[in-house]
HTML snippet that shows the backbone in 3Dmol.js (N, CA, C, O; Angstrom):
<script src="https://3Dmol.org/build/3Dmol-min.js"></script>
<div id="view" style="width:600px;height:400px;position:relative"></div>
<script>
const pdb = `
ATOM      1  N   LEU A   1      75.893  73.280 105.888  1.00  0.00           N
ATOM      2  CA  LEU A   1      75.826  74.090 107.096  1.00  0.00           C
ATOM      3  C   LEU A   1      74.364  74.281 107.492  1.00  0.00           C
ATOM      4  O   LEU A   1      73.484  74.312 106.632  1.00  0.00           O
ATOM      5  N   PRO A   2      74.107  74.407 108.780  1.00  0.00           N
ATOM      6  CA  PRO A   2      72.732  74.673 109.211  1.00  0.00           C
ATOM      7  C   PRO A   2      72.232  76.014 108.676  1.00  0.00           C
ATOM      8  O   PRO A   2      73.011  76.951 108.498  1.00  0.00           O
ATOM      9  N   VAL A   3      70.945  76.093 108.426  1.00  0.00           N
ATOM     10  CA  VAL A   3      70.345  77.288 107.836  1.00  0.00           C
ATOM     11  C   VAL A   3      70.578  78.512 108.715  1.00  0.00           C
ATOM     12  O   VAL A   3      70.912  79.585 108.211  1.00  0.00           O
ATOM     13  N   GLY A   4      70.405  78.357 110.016  1.00  0.00           N
ATOM     14  CA  GLY A   4      70.593  79.492 110.931  1.00  0.00           C
ATOM     15  C   GLY A   4      72.010  80.050 110.883  1.00  0.00           C
ATOM     16  O   GLY A   4      72.209  81.265 110.887  1.00  0.00           O
ATOM     17  N   VAL A   5      72.981  79.164 110.839  1.00  0.00           N
ATOM     18  CA  VAL A   5      74.386  79.596 110.758  1.00  0.00           C
ATOM     19  C   VAL A   5      74.638  80.303 109.436  1.00  0.00           C
ATOM     20  O   VAL A   5      75.288  81.348 109.397  1.00  0.00           O
ATOM     21  N   THR A   6      74.130  79.736 108.367  1.00  0.00           N
ATOM     22  CA  THR A   6      74.325  80.324 107.037  1.00  0.00           C
ATOM     23  C   THR A   6      73.755  81.738 106.959  1.00  0.00           C
ATOM     24  O   THR A   6      74.424  82.663 106.499  1.00  0.00           O
ATOM     25  N   PHE A   7      72.516  81.893 107.413  1.00  0.00           N
ATOM     26  CA  PHE A   7      71.915  83.224 107.379  1.00  0.00           C
ATOM     27  C   PHE A   7      72.609  84.182 108.340  1.00  0.00           C
ATOM     28  O   PHE A   7      72.772  85.362 108.029  1.00  0.00           O
ATOM     29  N   GLY A   8      73.018  83.686 109.500  1.00  0.00           N
ATOM     30  CA  GLY A   8      73.732  84.535 110.458  1.00  0.00           C
ATOM     31  C   GLY A   8      75.042  85.057 109.902  1.00  0.00           C
ATOM     32  O   GLY A   8      75.352  86.242 110.022  1.00  0.00           O
ATOM     33  N   VAL A   9      75.808  84.163 109.291  1.00  0.00           N
ATOM     34  CA  VAL A   9      77.086  84.571 108.696  1.00  0.00           C
ATOM     35  C   VAL A   9      76.840  85.520 107.525  1.00  0.00           C
ATOM     36  O   VAL A   9      77.554  86.509 107.363  1.00  0.00           O
ATOM     37  N   GLY A  10      75.831  85.219 106.710  1.00  0.00           N
ATOM     38  CA  GLY A  10      75.516  86.092 105.573  1.00  0.00           C
ATOM     39  C   GLY A  10      75.112  87.483 106.019  1.00  0.00           C
ATOM     40  O   GLY A  10      75.571  88.475 105.453  1.00  0.00           O
ATOM     41  N   LEU A  11      74.261  87.566 107.027  1.00  0.00           N
ATOM     42  CA  LEU A  11      73.860  88.883 107.544  1.00  0.00           C
ATOM     43  C   LEU A  11      75.036  89.619 108.168  1.00  0.00           C
ATOM     44  O   LEU A  11      75.170  90.834 108.024  1.00  0.00           O
ATOM     45  N   GLY A  12      75.886  88.869 108.864  1.00  0.00           N
ATOM     46  CA  GLY A  12      77.079  89.479 109.444  1.00  0.00           C
ATOM     47  C   GLY A  12      77.998  90.050 108.376  1.00  0.00           C
ATOM     48  O   GLY A  12      78.527  91.152 108.525  1.00  0.00           O
ATOM     49  N   LEU A  13      78.185  89.297 107.302  1.00  0.00           N
ATOM     50  CA  LEU A  13      79.031  89.782 106.207  1.00  0.00           C
ATOM     51  C   LEU A  13      78.427  91.007 105.542  1.00  0.00           C
ATOM     52  O   LEU A  13      79.149  91.932 105.169  1.00  0.00           O
ATOM     53  N   MET A  14      77.105  91.021 105.389  1.00  0.00           N
ATOM     54  CA  MET A  14      76.463  92.207 104.804  1.00  0.00           C
ATOM     55  C   MET A  14      76.714  93.432 105.683  1.00  0.00           C
ATOM     56  O   MET A  14      76.993  94.516 105.170  1.00  0.00           O
ATOM     57  N   LEU A  15      76.616  93.268 106.980  1.00  0.00           N
ATOM     58  CA  LEU A  15      76.874  94.377 107.902  1.00  0.00           C
ATOM     59  C   LEU A  15      78.323  94.848 107.794  1.00  0.00           C
ATOM     60  O   LEU A  15      78.589  96.050 107.791  1.00  0.00           O
ATOM     61  N   VAL A  16      79.248  93.913 107.707  1.00  0.00           N
ATOM     62  CA  VAL A  16      80.664  94.270 107.571  1.00  0.00           C
ATOM     63  C   VAL A  16      80.908  95.025 106.268  1.00  0.00           C
ATOM     64  O   VAL A  16      81.688  95.978 106.250  1.00  0.00           O
ATOM     65  N   PHE A  17      80.256  94.620 105.179  1.00  0.00           N
ATOM     66  CA  PHE A  17      80.410  95.327 103.907  1.00  0.00           C
ATOM     67  C   PHE A  17      79.845  96.743 103.980  1.00  0.00           C
ATOM     68  O   PHE A  17      80.407  97.665 103.389  1.00  0.00           O
ATOM     69  N   VAL A  18      78.744  96.921 104.696  1.00  0.00           N
ATOM     70  CA  VAL A  18      78.181  98.271 104.873  1.00  0.00           C
ATOM     71  C   VAL A  18      79.145  99.126 105.685  1.00  0.00           C
ATOM     72  O   VAL A  18      79.381 100.288 105.352  1.00  0.00           O
ATOM     73  N   ILE A  19      79.694  98.563 106.736  1.00  0.00           N
ATOM     74  CA  ILE A  19      80.669  99.295 107.549  1.00  0.00           C
ATOM     75  C   ILE A  19      81.893  99.643 106.712  1.00  0.00           C
ATOM     76  O   ILE A  19      82.447 100.735 106.839  1.00  0.00           O
ATOM     77  N   ALA A  20      82.312  98.722 105.861  1.00  0.00           N
ATOM     78  CA  ALA A  20      83.481  98.966 104.999  1.00  0.00           C
ATOM     79  C   ALA A  20      83.246 100.175 104.101  1.00  0.00           C
ATOM     80  O   ALA A  20      84.175 100.939 103.838  1.00  0.00           O
ATOM     81  N   GLY A  21      82.031 100.353 103.635  1.00  0.00           N
ATOM     82  CA  GLY A  21      81.723 101.522 102.807  1.00  0.00           C
ATOM     83  C   GLY A  21      81.884 102.828 103.563  1.00  0.00           C
ATOM     84  O   GLY A  21      82.169 103.867 102.967  1.00  0.00           O
ATOM     85  N   ARG A  22      81.700 102.775 104.872  1.00  0.00           N
ATOM     86  CA  ARG A  22      81.827 103.987 105.683  1.00  0.00           C
ATOM     87  C   ARG A  22      83.275 104.295 106.077  1.00  0.00           C
ATOM     88  O   ARG A  22      83.580 105.436 106.420  1.00  0.00           O
ATOM     89  N   VAL A  23      84.168 103.309 106.035  1.00  0.00           N
ATOM     90  CA  VAL A  23      85.545 103.530 106.479  1.00  0.00           C
ATOM     91  C   VAL A  23      86.518 103.699 105.319  1.00  0.00           C
ATOM     92  O   VAL A  23      87.730 103.721 105.535  1.00  0.00           O
ATOM     93  N   LEU A  24      86.018 103.819 104.107  1.00  0.00           N
ATOM     94  CA  LEU A  24      86.905 103.939 102.950  1.00  0.00           C
ATOM     95  C   LEU A  24      87.734 105.211 102.968  1.00  0.00           C
ATOM     96  O   LEU A  24      88.754 105.290 102.283  1.00  0.00           O
ATOM     97  N   MET A  25      87.318 106.208 103.739  1.00  0.00           N
ATOM     98  CA  MET A  25      88.075 107.463 103.789  1.00  0.00           C
ATOM     99  C   MET A  25      89.315 107.346 104.667  1.00  0.00           C
ATOM    100  O   MET A  25      90.212 108.186 104.589  1.00  0.00           O
ATOM    101  N   ARG A  26      89.371 106.339 105.479  1.00  0.00           N
ATOM    102  CA  ARG A  26      90.542 106.136 106.337  1.00  0.00           C
ATOM    103  C   ARG A  26      91.628 105.422 105.529  1.00  0.00           C
ATOM    104  O   ARG A  26      91.321 104.710 104.573  1.00  0.00           O
ATOM    105  N   PRO A  27      92.893 105.608 105.909  1.00  0.00           N
ATOM    106  CA  PRO A  27      93.987 104.994 105.134  1.00  0.00           C
ATOM    107  C   PRO A  27      93.882 103.467 105.046  1.00  0.00           C
ATOM    108  O   PRO A  27      94.227 102.894 104.013  1.00  0.00           O
ATOM    109  N   TRP A  28      93.425 102.813 106.078  1.00  0.00           N
ATOM    110  CA  TRP A  28      93.330 101.353 106.079  1.00  0.00           C
ATOM    111  C   TRP A  28      92.033 100.857 105.449  1.00  0.00           C
ATOM    112  O   TRP A  28      91.881  99.657 105.222  1.00  0.00           O
ATOM    113  N   GLY A  29      91.100 101.757 105.165  1.00  0.00           N
ATOM    114  CA  GLY A  29      89.799 101.367 104.631  1.00  0.00           C
ATOM    115  C   GLY A  29      89.872 100.702 103.274  1.00  0.00           C
ATOM    116  O   GLY A  29      89.127  99.761 102.999  1.00  0.00           O
ATOM    117  N   ILE A  30      90.763 101.182 102.423  1.00  0.00           N
ATOM    118  CA  ILE A  30      90.909 100.594 101.089  1.00  0.00           C
ATOM    119  C   ILE A  30      91.396  99.146 101.210  1.00  0.00           C
ATOM    120  O   ILE A  30      90.883  98.253 100.535  1.00  0.00           O
ATOM    121  N   TRP A  31      92.386  98.923 102.071  1.00  0.00           N
ATOM    122  CA  TRP A  31      92.901  97.559 102.253  1.00  0.00           C
ATOM    123  C   TRP A  31      91.835  96.646 102.862  1.00  0.00           C
ATOM    124  O   TRP A  31      91.752  95.464 102.530  1.00  0.00           O
ATOM    125  N   PHE A  32      91.029  97.207 103.751  1.00  0.00           N
ATOM    126  CA  PHE A  32      89.923  96.459 104.334  1.00  0.00           C
ATOM    127  C   PHE A  32      88.943  96.040 103.245  1.00  0.00           C
ATOM    128  O   PHE A  32      88.458  94.908 103.245  1.00  0.00           O
ATOM    129  N   GLY A  33      88.653  96.945 102.322  1.00  0.00           N
ATOM    130  CA  GLY A  33      87.760  96.632 101.210  1.00  0.00           C
ATOM    131  C   GLY A  33      88.319  95.539 100.310  1.00  0.00           C
ATOM    132  O   GLY A  33      87.589  94.645  99.883  1.00  0.00           O
ATOM    133  N   TRP A  34      89.620  95.611 100.024  1.00  0.00           N
ATOM    134  CA  TRP A  34      90.252  94.575  99.201  1.00  0.00           C
ATOM    135  C   TRP A  34      90.171  93.222  99.900  1.00  0.00           C
ATOM    136  O   TRP A  34      89.901  92.205  99.262  1.00  0.00           O
ATOM    137  N   ALA A  35      90.405  93.212 101.209  1.00  0.00           N
ATOM    138  CA  ALA A  35      90.340  91.953 101.965  1.00  0.00           C
ATOM    139  C   ALA A  35      88.922  91.374 101.926  1.00  0.00           C
ATOM    140  O   ALA A  35      88.743  90.163 101.797  1.00  0.00           O
ATOM    141  N   LEU A  36      87.925  92.244 102.039  1.00  0.00           N
ATOM    142  CA  LEU A  36      86.544  91.768 101.975  1.00  0.00           C
ATOM    143  C   LEU A  36      86.201  91.211 100.597  1.00  0.00           C
ATOM    144  O   LEU A  36      85.463  90.232 100.486  1.00  0.00           O
ATOM    145  N   GLN A  37      86.730  91.830  99.557  1.00  0.00           N
ATOM    146  CA  GLN A  37      86.487  91.308  98.210  1.00  0.00           C
ATOM    147  C   GLN A  37      87.098  89.909  98.069  1.00  0.00           C
ATOM    148  O   GLN A  37      86.488  89.013  97.487  1.00  0.00           O
ATOM    149  N   ALA A  38      88.303  89.736  98.607  1.00  0.00           N
ATOM    150  CA  ALA A  38      88.947  88.415  98.561  1.00  0.00           C
ATOM    151  C   ALA A  38      88.131  87.401  99.354  1.00  0.00           C
ATOM    152  O   ALA A  38      87.985  86.252  98.936  1.00  0.00           O
ATOM    153  N   LEU A  39      87.600  87.826 100.502  1.00  0.00           N
ATOM    154  CA  LEU A  39      86.762  86.942 101.308  1.00  0.00           C
ATOM    155  C   LEU A  39      85.494  86.549 100.552  1.00  0.00           C
ATOM    156  O   LEU A  39      85.069  85.394 100.593  1.00  0.00           O
ATOM    157  N   LEU A  40      84.903  87.507  99.871  1.00  0.00           N
ATOM    158  CA  LEU A  40      83.686  87.219  99.104  1.00  0.00           C
ATOM    159  C   LEU A  40      83.955  86.194  98.000  1.00  0.00           C
ATOM    160  O   LEU A  40      83.157  85.279  97.793  1.00  0.00           O
ATOM    161  N   VAL A  41      85.059  86.343  97.303  1.00  0.00           N
ATOM    162  CA  VAL A  41      85.409  85.368  96.266  1.00  0.00           C
ATOM    163  C   VAL A  41      85.700  84.007  96.904  1.00  0.00           C
ATOM    164  O   VAL A  41      85.344  82.965  96.353  1.00  0.00           O
ATOM    165  N   ALA A  42      86.348  84.030  98.069  1.00  0.00           N
ATOM    166  CA  ALA A  42      86.698  82.773  98.740  1.00  0.00           C
ATOM    167  C   ALA A  42      85.478  82.008  99.234  1.00  0.00           C
ATOM    168  O   ALA A  42      85.577  80.809  99.498  1.00  0.00           O
ATOM    169  N   THR A  43      84.342  82.661  99.366  1.00  0.00           N
ATOM    170  CA  THR A  43      83.146  81.927  99.776  1.00  0.00           C
ATOM    171  C   THR A  43      82.720  80.923  98.712  1.00  0.00           C
ATOM    172  O   THR A  43      81.843  80.093  98.952  1.00  0.00           O
ATOM    173  N   GLY A  44      83.333  80.998  97.552  1.00  0.00           N
ATOM    174  CA  GLY A  44      83.085  80.004  96.514  1.00  0.00           C
ATOM    175  C   GLY A  44      83.511  78.610  96.939  1.00  0.00           C
ATOM    176  O   GLY A  44      83.067  77.620  96.357  1.00  0.00           O
ATOM    177  N   ILE A  45      84.365  78.523  97.946  1.00  0.00           N
ATOM    178  CA  ILE A  45      84.767  77.212  98.473  1.00  0.00           C
ATOM    179  C   ILE A  45      83.550  76.499  99.065  1.00  0.00           C
ATOM    180  O   ILE A  45      83.420  75.280  98.956  1.00  0.00           O
ATOM    181  N   ILE A  46      82.663  77.275  99.692  1.00  0.00           N
ATOM    182  CA  ILE A  46      81.476  76.706 100.320  1.00  0.00           C
ATOM    183  C   ILE A  46      80.355  76.506  99.304  1.00  0.00           C
ATOM    184  O   ILE A  46      79.687  75.473  99.295  1.00  0.00           O
ATOM    185  N   LEU A  47      80.160  77.510  98.450  1.00  0.00           N
ATOM    186  CA  LEU A  47      79.091  77.456  97.446  1.00  0.00           C
ATOM    187  C   LEU A  47      79.690  77.916  96.123  1.00  0.00           C
ATOM    188  O   LEU A  47      79.955  79.105  95.946  1.00  0.00           O
ATOM    189  N   THR A  48      79.900  77.006  95.209  1.00  0.00           N
ATOM    190  CA  THR A  48      80.630  77.268  93.970  1.00  0.00           C
ATOM    191  C   THR A  48      80.145  78.491  93.180  1.00  0.00           C
ATOM    192  O   THR A  48      80.988  79.237  92.682  1.00  0.00           O
ATOM    193  N   PRO A  49      78.850  78.737  93.039  1.00  0.00           N
ATOM    194  CA  PRO A  49      78.429  79.924  92.280  1.00  0.00           C
ATOM    195  C   PRO A  49      78.918  81.250  92.884  1.00  0.00           C
ATOM    196  O   PRO A  49      78.897  82.282  92.212  1.00  0.00           O
ATOM    197  N   MET A  50      79.353  81.222  94.137  1.00  0.00           N
ATOM    198  CA  MET A  50      79.854  82.449  94.759  1.00  0.00           C
ATOM    199  C   MET A  50      81.162  82.910  94.111  1.00  0.00           C
ATOM    200  O   MET A  50      81.532  84.077  94.236  1.00  0.00           O
ATOM    201  N   TYR A  51      81.857  82.015  93.427  1.00  0.00           N
ATOM    202  CA  TYR A  51      83.035  82.454  92.672  1.00  0.00           C
ATOM    203  C   TYR A  51      82.614  83.476  91.617  1.00  0.00           C
ATOM    204  O   TYR A  51      83.283  84.492  91.424  1.00  0.00           O
ATOM    205  N   ILE A  52      81.518  83.202  90.946  1.00  0.00           N
ATOM    206  CA  ILE A  52      81.029  84.107  89.900  1.00  0.00           C
ATOM    207  C   ILE A  52      80.509  85.402  90.522  1.00  0.00           C
ATOM    208  O   ILE A  52      80.829  86.496  90.057  1.00  0.00           O
ATOM    209  N   VAL A  53      79.706  85.268  91.572  1.00  0.00           N
ATOM    210  CA  VAL A  53      79.167  86.450  92.251  1.00  0.00           C
ATOM    211  C   VAL A  53      80.312  87.290  92.823  1.00  0.00           C
ATOM    212  O   VAL A  53      80.336  88.509  92.656  1.00  0.00           O
ATOM    213  N   GLY A  54      81.251  86.639  93.493  1.00  0.00           N
ATOM    214  CA  GLY A  54      82.388  87.348  94.072  1.00  0.00           C
ATOM    215  C   GLY A  54      83.239  88.032  93.016  1.00  0.00           C
ATOM    216  O   GLY A  54      83.685  89.163  93.207  1.00  0.00           O
ATOM    217  N   ALA A  55      83.462  87.353  91.910  1.00  0.00           N
ATOM    218  CA  ALA A  55      84.241  87.954  90.826  1.00  0.00           C
ATOM    219  C   ALA A  55      83.512  89.157  90.238  1.00  0.00           C
ATOM    220  O   ALA A  55      84.137  90.160  89.895  1.00  0.00           O
ATOM    221  N   GLY A  56      82.192  89.055  90.124  1.00  0.00           N
ATOM    222  CA  GLY A  56      81.410  90.194  89.620  1.00  0.00           C
ATOM    223  C   GLY A  56      81.523  91.400  90.526  1.00  0.00           C
ATOM    224  O   GLY A  56      81.760  92.513  90.057  1.00  0.00           O
ATOM    225  N   PHE A  57      81.354  91.188  91.828  1.00  0.00           N
ATOM    226  CA  PHE A  57      81.467  92.306  92.766  1.00  0.00           C
ATOM    227  C   PHE A  57      82.900  92.826  92.860  1.00  0.00           C
ATOM    228  O   PHE A  57      83.113  94.025  93.037  1.00  0.00           O
ATOM    229  N   ALA A  58      83.879  91.934  92.743  1.00  0.00           N
ATOM    230  CA  ALA A  58      85.271  92.382  92.733  1.00  0.00           C
ATOM    231  C   ALA A  58      85.539  93.241  91.491  1.00  0.00           C
ATOM    232  O   ALA A  58      86.276  94.224  91.564  1.00  0.00           O
ATOM    233  N   GLY A  59      84.947  92.873  90.367  1.00  0.00           N
ATOM    234  CA  GLY A  59      85.086  93.688  89.157  1.00  0.00           C
ATOM    235  C   GLY A  59      84.483  95.069  89.334  1.00  0.00           C
ATOM    236  O   GLY A  59      85.062  96.068  88.906  1.00  0.00           O
ATOM    237  N   ILE A  60      83.314  95.124  89.969  1.00  0.00           N
ATOM    238  CA  ILE A  60      82.696  96.425  90.263  1.00  0.00           C
ATOM    239  C   ILE A  60      83.588  97.230  91.190  1.00  0.00           C
ATOM    240  O   ILE A  60      83.766  98.432  90.994  1.00  0.00           O
ATOM    241  N   TRP A  61      84.153  96.577  92.201  1.00  0.00           N
ATOM    242  CA  TRP A  61      85.040  97.239  93.155  1.00  0.00           C
ATOM    243  C   TRP A  61      86.252  97.835  92.434  1.00  0.00           C
ATOM    244  O   TRP A  61      86.611  98.988  92.672  1.00  0.00           O
ATOM    245  N   VAL A  62      86.877  97.058  91.561  1.00  0.00           N
ATOM    246  CA  VAL A  62      88.054  97.534  90.826  1.00  0.00           C
ATOM    247  C   VAL A  62      87.677  98.702  89.924  1.00  0.00           C
ATOM    248  O   VAL A  62      88.400  99.697  89.873  1.00  0.00           O
ATOM    249  N   TYR A  63      86.559  98.597  89.214  1.00  0.00           N
ATOM    250  CA  TYR A  63      86.109  99.684  88.345  1.00  0.00           C
ATOM    251  C   TYR A  63      85.893 100.969  89.141  1.00  0.00           C
ATOM    252  O   TYR A  63      86.355 102.038  88.743  1.00  0.00           O
ATOM    253  N   CYS A  64      85.195 100.858  90.255  1.00  0.00           N
ATOM    254  CA  CYS A  64      84.929 102.038  91.083  1.00  0.00           C
ATOM    255  C   CYS A  64      86.220 102.597  91.670  1.00  0.00           C
ATOM    256  O   CYS A  64      86.379 103.814  91.771  1.00  0.00           O
ATOM    257  N   PHE A  65      87.128 101.733  92.053  1.00  0.00           N
ATOM    258  CA  PHE A  65      88.409 102.166  92.612  1.00  0.00           C
ATOM    259  C   PHE A  65      89.196 102.959  91.570  1.00  0.00           C
ATOM    260  O   PHE A  65      89.711 104.037  91.865  1.00  0.00           O
ATOM    261  N   ILE A  66      89.286 102.429  90.363  1.00  0.00           N
ATOM    262  CA  ILE A  66      90.036 103.106  89.293  1.00  0.00           C
ATOM    263  C   ILE A  66      89.343 104.408  88.900  1.00  0.00           C
ATOM    264  O   ILE A  66      90.003 105.435  88.741  1.00  0.00           O
ATOM    265  N   THR A  67      88.033 104.375  88.743  1.00  0.00           N
ATOM    266  CA  THR A  67      87.291 105.574  88.355  1.00  0.00           C
ATOM    267  C   THR A  67      87.376 106.645  89.438  1.00  0.00           C
ATOM    268  O   THR A  67      87.528 107.827  89.132  1.00  0.00           O
ATOM    269  N   GLY A  68      87.279 106.239  90.693  1.00  0.00           N
ATOM    270  CA  GLY A  68      87.395 107.190  91.794  1.00  0.00           C
ATOM    271  C   GLY A  68      88.758 107.865  91.823  1.00  0.00           C
ATOM    272  O   GLY A  68      88.848 109.074  92.041  1.00  0.00           O
ATOM    273  N   ARG A  69      89.808 107.105  91.608  1.00  0.00           N
ATOM    274  CA  ARG A  69      91.163 107.682  91.561  1.00  0.00           C
ATOM    275  C   ARG A  69      91.286 108.680  90.412  1.00  0.00           C
ATOM    276  O   ARG A  69      91.884 109.744  90.569  1.00  0.00           O
ATOM    277  N   ARG A  70      90.722 108.336  89.263  1.00  0.00           N
ATOM    278  CA  ARG A  70      90.782 109.240  88.112  1.00  0.00           C
ATOM    279  C   ARG A  70      90.030 110.536  88.397  1.00  0.00           C
ATOM    280  O   ARG A  70      90.521 111.621  88.086  1.00  0.00           O
ATOM    281  N   ILE A  71      88.854 110.429  88.981  1.00  0.00           N
ATOM    282  CA  ILE A  71      88.068 111.623  89.315  1.00  0.00           C
ATOM    283  C   ILE A  71      88.809 112.475  90.337  1.00  0.00           C
ATOM    284  O   ILE A  71      88.833 113.700  90.217  1.00  0.00           O
ATOM    285  N   ASP A  72      89.409 111.848  91.336  1.00  0.00           N
ATOM    286  CA  ASP A  72      90.172 112.596  92.338  1.00  0.00           C
ATOM    287  C   ASP A  72      91.345 113.341  91.716  1.00  0.00           C
ATOM    288  O   ASP A  72      91.626 114.480  92.088  1.00  0.00           O
ATOM    289  N   SER A  73      92.036 112.698  90.763  1.00  0.00           N
ATOM    290  CA  SER A  73      93.175 113.372  90.131  1.00  0.00           C
ATOM    291  C   SER A  73      92.705 114.523  89.241  1.00  0.00           C
ATOM    292  O   SER A  73      93.383 115.547  89.149  1.00  0.00           O
ATOM    293  N   GLN A  74      91.550 114.366  88.584  1.00  0.00           N
ATOM    294  CA  GLN A  74      91.006 115.453  87.774  1.00  0.00           C
ATOM    295  C   GLN A  74      90.583 116.631  88.651  1.00  0.00           C
ATOM    296  O   GLN A  74      90.797 117.787  88.286  1.00  0.00           O
ATOM    297  N   LYS A  75      89.986 116.340  89.800  1.00  0.00           N
ATOM    298  CA  LYS A  75      89.605 117.402  90.727  1.00  0.00           C
ATOM    299  C   LYS A  75      90.835 118.147  91.236  1.00  0.00           C
ATOM    300  O   LYS A  75      90.833 119.373  91.345  1.00  0.00           O
ATOM    301  N   ALA A  76      91.887 117.386  91.546  1.00  0.00           N
ATOM    302  CA  ALA A  76      93.117 118.016  92.025  1.00  0.00           C
ATOM    303  C   ALA A  76      93.718 118.909  90.946  1.00  0.00           C
ATOM    304  O   ALA A  76      94.233 119.983  91.259  1.00  0.00           O
ATOM    305  N   ALA A  77      93.665 118.494  89.690  1.00  0.00           N
ATOM    306  CA  ALA A  77      94.208 119.302  88.593  1.00  0.00           C
ATOM    307  C   ALA A  77      93.416 120.598  88.448  1.00  0.00           C
ATOM    308  O   ALA A  77      93.997 121.655  88.205  1.00  0.00           O
ATOM    309  N   VAL A  78      92.094 120.523  88.596  1.00  0.00           N
ATOM    310  CA  VAL A  78      91.258 121.722  88.514  1.00  0.00           C
ATOM    311  C   VAL A  78      91.579 122.675  89.672  1.00  0.00           C
ATOM    312  O   VAL A  78      91.661 123.888  89.480  1.00  0.00           O
ATOM    313  N   ARG A  79      91.755 122.127  90.844  1.00  0.00           N
ATOM    314  CA  ARG A  79      92.096 122.968  92.013  1.00  0.00           C
ATOM    315  C   ARG A  79      93.440 123.644  91.837  1.00  0.00           C
ATOM    316  O   ARG A  79      93.605 124.811  92.194  1.00  0.00           O
ATOM    317  N   ARG A  80      94.410 122.910  91.281  1.00  0.00           N
ATOM    318  CA  ARG A  80      95.734 123.508  91.059  1.00  0.00           C
ATOM    319  C   ARG A  80      95.668 124.618  90.016  1.00  0.00           C
ATOM    320  O   ARG A  80      96.387 125.613  90.107  1.00  0.00           O
ATOM    321  N   ALA A  81      94.802 124.438  89.028  1.00  0.00           N
ATOM    322  CA  ALA A  81      94.697 125.426  87.948  1.00  0.00           C
ATOM    323  C   ALA A  81      94.000 126.712  88.415  1.00  0.00           C
ATOM    324  O   ALA A  81      94.218 127.782  87.848  1.00  0.00           O
ATOM    325  N   SER A  82      93.175 126.599  89.434  1.00  0.00           N
ATOM    326  CA  SER A  82      92.436 127.807  89.860  1.00  0.00           C
ATOM    327  C   SER A  82      93.036 128.481  91.070  1.00  0.00           C
ATOM    328  O   SER A  82      92.518 129.499  91.530  1.00  0.00           O
TER     329      SER A  82
END
`;
const viewer = $3Dmol.createViewer("view");
viewer.addModel(pdb, "pdb");
viewer.setStyle({}, {cartoon: {color: "spectrum"}});
viewer.zoomTo();
viewer.render();
</script>
């Protein structure tokens, strides 16, 4: 791919990922994040090492998702107790 297109698409994806971080509070935001993670892994079709990078970021996403849910449930339990 031409360098300009590659950098343009990369910058566009970075912007979309930043926006995704801001919409996670909406009901569809979580699904949007999952779709972006799948897209990031799929970029390995174009550049093979992106499979590893995408899998790493997807692992971070899953860890944060699980940890966030656990923290939310602990907060809810504390609120119910008080």
